N, C-alpha and C positions, 0 to 999 in steps of 0.2 A: 599453796602459798609459800611453803618453805622452798620448794623447787624453783619457783619464780624468783625468790629472793637470792638464792645461790646463783642462778643463771645470770641475773643482772650483775651481781658482784664479779662473777667470773669474766663476763664480757668486759667490764670496766678494767679489770686487770690485764686482759688481753690487749686492750687499747694502750695501756701503760707500757707493756713490753714492746709493742709495735713502735711506740714513741722512743723508747730507749734505743731500739735498733734503727732509729731514724727512717722508719717506713711509713710515716704519717702523711701519705698523699691521698687525695680524694679518691682516685680509683681503687687503691688498696683498701681504704676504709669502707667504701660502698660495697665492694665485693665481699669483704670479710663480714660486714654487718648482715647482709642478706643471706649469706651462707650460714652464719651463726643462728640467725632467726629461724631459718628453715630447719636446721638440725635441732634447735631447741623445741620447736613445735612438735617434731617427730618424737623427741625424748619425752616431752610433757604428756602427749596423748598416749604414749605407750605406758608411761609411769602411772598415769591416772586412769587406766582402763577400768579399774575396780570401782570408780565413782559412778554412781547411778545418775546420769545427766537428766533423765526423764523425771526422776524424783526431785532433783534440785529445781528443775523448771516448775514443777508443780508446787513445790514449797515456796518459790519466789512469787508466783502468782497469788498464792494464798496469803503471803505476807503483805503484799501490796493491797489486797482486798481488806485485810483486817487492820492495817496500820497506815491507811491512806495519808493521814496528816503528817506522820513522821517521814514517810517515803517521799511525799511531795516536798517536805522541808529539805531533805538531803538532796533531792533533785534540783531544787532552786539554788542551793549552795554550789553544786557542781556547775550549773549554768552560769552563775556569777563569776566563778573562778575561770571558767573557759572563756568568757567574754574578755576578762582582764588579761588573759594569757595571749590573746590574739593581737595585741598591740606591740609596737616596738619597745625595746627595753629602755627604761629610764631610772632604774633603781641603782643606788650609789655603788654598793659592793659588787654588783654584777658588772657594771661598767668599769670598775677598778681592776678586778682580777678574776672573778668567776667566769666571765666570758672572754676577757682580754687575754689571759694566759692561754686558753685553748686556741684562740686566734693566732697568737704568736707561735705556738707549737706547730700549727698547720702551716704558717708562713715559713717556718724554719725546717719543716719536714720531720721534726722530732722533738723530744723532750730534753731540755737542757736547763740547768740552774741559771737563773737570771740574778746576778749580783746587784748591789745598790740598795737604796732605801725606799724604792717604790714597789717592787715586785718581790719582797722578801718572803711572801707566801708561796713562792714557786718551789720551795723545797718541802712543803708540807704534803701529807697524803691527800689524794684528790680523786675519790670515786666519782663525785658529781661532775667535776671538770672533765674527767675522761669521757663521761657520757656526753658532755657538751661538745667535746672535740668532734664526735660523730655527728651530733645534731648540726653543728656549724658547717661541717663538710658536706652534709646532705642537703640542708636547707638554710637555716639561720637562727637568729635569736628566738623567733616564734616557736620553732620546733624545740628549742631548749626550754622554753616556758612549758610546753606540753609535757616534756620529760619530767620537769619538776612537779607539775600538776598531777601527773600519774601517781607520784608517790603519796600525795595527799589522799587519793582514792584508794591506793593499796593500804595505807594506814587505816582508813575508815573500815575496810574489809577486815583487817586484823583486829581492830577494836571490837567489831561486831562478833567475830568468831570467838575471841577470847572472853568477852563478856558473857556470851551464850553458855560458856562452860560453867558459869556460876549462877546464871539467872535464867531468863527466858528469851525467846526471839524478840518479843515485844520490848523488853527492857534493853536488849542489846542494840536495837535500833535507836532507842532514846540516848544511849551512851554515845553513839555516832553523832547524833544531833548535838549533844553537848560539846563534842569535839569541834564540830563545824560552827558552833556559836562563838568560837574564838576569832575575832577579827584578824589577829595575827596570822592565823591559818589561811583564812580567805585571801589575805593580801600576799602572803609568801607564795601561794600557789600560782600567782600571776607573774612571778619573777623568775630569773635564772639564778636564784640563791641555791644553797645546798642543804639548808636546815631540815627540810621535810624528808630528804633522803636519810639523814641521820635519824630522824624521828621514826621512820619506817623500820630501820634495822634495829633500833633499840627496842621497839615494841615486839618485833619478831624474836629478839633474844629473850625478852620476858616470856613470850609464849613458849619458847623452848624450855625455859626453866620450869614453868608450870607443868608442861608435859613430862619433864624429868621427875618431878616430885609425884606426879599422878601415876605414871607408868613404870617408874623405877628402872628405866632403860638408859644405859650409858650414852647411847647415840644422841639422845636429846640434849644432854649436857654438852656434848661435842658440837652439835649443831648450834646450840645457843651461843657457845663461845665463838664459833666462826662468824656468826651473824653479828655479834657484838664487835668483833674485829673489823667487820665491814663498816660499822658505825664509826669506829676510830679512824678507819681509812677514809671515811667521808669527811670527818671533822675531828681534828686532833683533840679538841676540847672535850670530846666524848670520854676521854680518860677519866674525867671527873666523876663519871657515872659508874666506874668500876666498883667502888665500895658498895653500891646498892646491891649488885649481884652477889658479891662475896658475902655480905651480911646475910642475904637471903639463904645462901648455901649453908652458912654456919649455924644459923638459928632456926631454920625451918626444914633443913635437909633430913632425910630419913635414915642417914647413916650415923655411926658413932663418930667421935671426935677425930679419930685418925682418918677415917674415910672422908669426913668433911674437909679436913686439911688437904688431903690429896685431890679432892674435887676442886677446891679453891685454887690450888697450884695449877691443875690442868686447865681450868677456865682462864686463868691469867696468861698462861703460856700460849694457849691456842689463840686467844684474842689478840695477843701481841704479835703472833706469827703472821697473821693475815696482812697487816700493813708493813711488815718487816722490810720488804723491798724498797719502800719509800724511806724507811729509817736508814737503810744502807745508802741510798741515794743522797739523803740529807747529810749523813756523816762524811761521805766522800767529798762533798762540795763545801761543807761548812765546819766540819769537825764536831757537829752537834746533831745527834740522831733525831731530836725533836725540835729542831730549829723552826721558828724563831723564839720558842720558849727558852728562857734562861739566856737570852742574847740581848743585844742592844735594843731590839724591838719588842722585848718581852713586856707583857702587861703585868700589873701587880695583882696576882691572883690570891684571893683569900684575906687581904689585909682588913676588910670590913667586918669579918666574922668576929673580930675581937670586940668591936663596938656593939655589944649585945642589944642595948635598947634600940639603936639605929637599925640593927639587923631585923628585929621584930617589926619595926615600922616598914622596912623594905618588903618584908614578907606579905604584909597586908596591902601596901600600896601597889604592888605589882599586879594585883587583881582588880584594882579600881582606877588606877591613874597611870598605867604604863603607856609609854609613847607608842609601843606596838601592842594594842589592847588585848588583854587576856579576859576571858569571860568571867564576870563576877559570880557565876553560878557556883564555882568551887568554894568561894567564901560564904555564899548564902546558904548552901546546903550542907556544908561541913558540920555544923552543930548537930545534925541528925545522927551523926556517928555515935554520939553519947547515948542515944535512944536504942540503937541496935547493937552496941558493942558486945553485950553478953551473948548474942545469938550468932556472932561471927565464927566461922570455922577456921581451922589453922591456916589454910592458904589464903583465906580472905583477910585474916589478921596480917599475914605477910604482905599483902598488897597495900594495906593501910600503912604499915610501917615503912614500906618502900616509898610510899608517897611522901611521908614526913621527912625521911632521909633525903629524898631528892630535892625537896624544898630547901632543906638546910644546905645541901651541896650547891644549889643554885646561888646561894649567897657568896660562894667562893669565886663565881665567875665575874669577869669584868662588868661593871655596871653600865658600860657603853652598850651592852647587848640588849638591855631592857627585856621586853617580852619574848624576843627571839630566843634568848638563851634558856628560857623556861619551856620552850616548845617541846623538847624531847620527853618531858614528863607529863604533858597534857593528856596523852593516851592513857597513862597510868591513872591520872586523876579522874578521867572520864569513866574508866572501868570501875574504879572505886566508888564513884557516885552511883553508877549503875547497880552495884551490889547493895548500896545503902537503900536505893529506891526499891529494890526487890524485897528487902527486909521489912520495909514499912508499908508494903502494898495492902496489908490487912487493915491498916489504920486509914480508912477511906478518905476522911477529910484532909489529913496531913498529906496523903499521897496525891490527892487532886490539887492541893495548893502547890505542891512541889512541881507537878507536871505543868500547871498554869505558869509558874515562874520560869520554867524552862522554855515554854513556848514564847513568852513575852521577851525574854532576853535574846532568844534565837531570832525572833522576828525583827527586833531592833538592830541586831548585828547584821543580818542579811540585808535589811533595808538600807542601813548606813553604807554597807559595802556596795550594794547594788547601785545606789545613787552615785557613789564615787566612780563606779565603772561605766556610768553612762557616757563619760567623756570618750570612751573607746568606740562608741557606735559610729561616728563619722569616719574614722580611719579604718575600722573593720569593714564597713560597706563601701569603701573607696571614695567617699565624699570629700575626705580630707587627705592630703598627701602625707607620706611618712616624714618628709622634710619639715612640713608645717607642724605636725604633731610633736615631733621630737624637739624642734626648736622652741616650742611653747612650754614644754614640760621638763626641760633640763634646767639645772641651776648652774649657769655659767660662772657665777661668782663663787661657787663652792666646789670647784674641781672638775665639773663636767666639760666635755668638748663635743662639738659637732660642726662639721664643715657646712654651715648653713646656706652658703651660696655656691658650694662646690668649686670654689676658686682654688683652694689648696690642692685638691685632686687634679685640677686642670693645669696648674702651674708646675707642680712637682712631677706628675705623671707616674706611671707604674714602674719605671726603670731607674729612678733617682731616689736618693735618700735624704731625709731631713733630720737634723739634730734638734731635739726638743728641750726647752728649759721652762720650768714652771707648770708643766702639764701634770695631770693626775689620772683622770679617767679616760683611757685611750681606746676603748672598744670601737668607737666610731672614727678613729684615725685610719683612713683607707689608703694611705700611701706608705711605702717602706720608711721606717723610722728607727732612730736610736734615742733612747731616753738618756738624758745627761748623767743620771746617777750611775749608769752602768757603761758609759762611754769609756773606751780604752784606747791607749796609744795605738795608732795604725788603723783605727776605724775610718771609713771613707764616707763622706756625705757631700751633698751639693747645695743644701739649704740649711738655714738655722731658723727656728721658729720659737717665739716666746709667748707665754700667756700669763698675764698678771705679774710680770717681772721684767726687770731691765735686761737689756742685752749685755752679756758678759764683756768686760773690757777687751779681752783678746780678740773679739769680733767687732770692735767699735768701728772699723772702716767698712764693714759690710753694708750694703745698701738695702733699705726696706723697699719691697716691691708690692706689698699687700698688707692691708690692715682691716680687721673686722671689728667694728665697734660693739656688736652684740656679744661676741665671745672674748673680746680683748686679746686677739691673737694677731701678731705681726710676723711676717715672713721676710727673711733676708737672704741675699745671695751676693756672690762676687762673680758670677758667670762661669764658674768652673768647679770641678770636683776638688774637695779639700780633704787632707789627711790629718786626723786628730793628733 
């Protein structure tokens, strides 16, 4: 798993440097991707020759036979996520920048900073978007969904292996079921967001720390730091998780205080080294290495932590009334911790403490994130619940009630999400067209765009450019465009289009040639190229 995590991260960074070199063409990406995949398979098979694949196969079959209910549950989750991933993208942030920026990079043949007030995320570290560059160049948004879904599965494997270190294979499977009982996980896996990529790298960093304390080998600290660096490179907000690992090193490390201090410094330095190329890119173009944080677009991080009563309310409500639903199991089963507390070993206490700290740190994140911003800590919560279940297994009645609660919550979550994904069946099986599906499921009054009748593509064509006003989510804009917030003197365009806004007075004499009532888009021209 560690080799897979590093190989994916290395690949994403290779795509980044190809972009900086302006070599992002489809032939280059396809050739590089398949060559990298071939070499990675050679490396992985050679590196893992010591693994007894026959024994693993035998163990897997045995696990299925003895844990049919839990294995079927996990399989149903995967099926639901896969069904949702096979439909065209309609999620807001994906249409805003997770997919639109890679599409622009491919159109430009390279990675450039995009100024203005729409694509200010273009300076931020982007492991996920680099993977989507490849997905879009090879196939499209469906492949991007599959990429994101794969990280949900990888995270499930990591949860299983890490929980197994403290419990049994049976309990480890239950921990995975608890993770997949989160509706936010089942939903995210069907989108081209990047949160599950961050989740995977943070749980892998946690695994590395556990190995470091267990085996006392410096390489595990180094690997953990690099993996956490990839989490930061995926989503800059992962910096908020840094104190979790530093506190673990200081309070649960096996070294004396001087050694712990050096470990902490090494962890911070290596984790910041990984995304440093993006920090340099951001500093060169904006003067701020962590742009847009501490800029005009910065969110107010941490202001709500002062309102302590409200913070406690938020901590409870996130598990029962989040817009992106989190499983209530964490809240329901947490009181069992008081029963097993005295029987916890040092590393198990560490995981409990890390869970509490992570929940506190979540309160520092913008409240606009809802359940999504708690996602990186759900594997940790799931592993901790697995440990608690393992400790109470001798108390038969309590253990059975807990398992029954898990099954009920999991069944409700998967049924709810499964019914929601039923809408995908017509388009997946070709009964409904992509145009019809997307037109029905986008919110054109809230920033989405789609050329519902293909008239804009027909009128503008592939060789002319349109200047846009009032648009927001531009992934489905399939003609060359300039968004008005980054238009500069000397830019050339042939059309002007507006959505939910009036035509600027400087173009008042341009003539409307098309209007779409559904999307509220108007297209204007004067019959010749114009220079801004």
